[in-house]
N, C-alpha and C positions, 0 to 999 in steps of 0.2 A: 489474542491481540485486540480484536474488536475494532473500535473506532480508530485507535492510534495506528494500527496496522494499515487501515484503509488510507489514513492521511499519509503514511509513509509511502505507500504505493502511489498515491496521487502526486506527491512532490519528489519522489525518488526515481521516477521514470521519465524518459524523454518522449516515449511513444507508448501507447496512444495518448492523445491529449483528451483526458476524460471529460472535459467541459464542451467538447465539440457537439454541434447540434445533432449529428447523426447518433451520438451515444445518449443524448438526453431526450426523454420522451415524457412530456408533461401529461399526456393522456394516461400513462401508467404510473404517474406520480414519481417519475425519475427526473428531478428538477436540478439537482446539484451534481457536481463531479463525484462526490462521495456516494450519492445514490446510484450513479452509473456503475461505479466499482462494485458495490454490493449487489446490484442487479445482475451483473455479468460474471462475477467470480464467486465461487463458494468460499466459505471461511478458511478452509485448508489451503486453497490457492492464494488467498490474501496473506495468510501466515507464511507460506513458502516464499512468496515474493518479498515479504517484509524481511525474512531471514537473509535472503540472497542480497538484498539491497544493503543490509547491515554488514554482511561479509565484504561486499565490494567496496563499501565506504571505509572499511577498516575499523569501524566502530565496535563490531562484535568481538574482534580479536583483542582490541584494547580493553574491553570490558572484562573478558575472560582473564586476561593477564592481570588486571587490577584485582580481581577476586583471588587469584592464586597468590599474589604478592601482598595482598592487604591483610 
């Protein structure tokens, strides 16, 4: 998923607010919310959160149905 998964985690969650000062550390070059996500979650965790957000939004179900019917 990479960057798109990180953006989905950023915008698809209510908490934590990834841009909060406590999660951003300019000394460690963590300056954006995306940097904070990548610094605190491993890629598998980002992918799992991405899939769960897609399921909860109903998007993943619609996408699978479109493939089956398409």
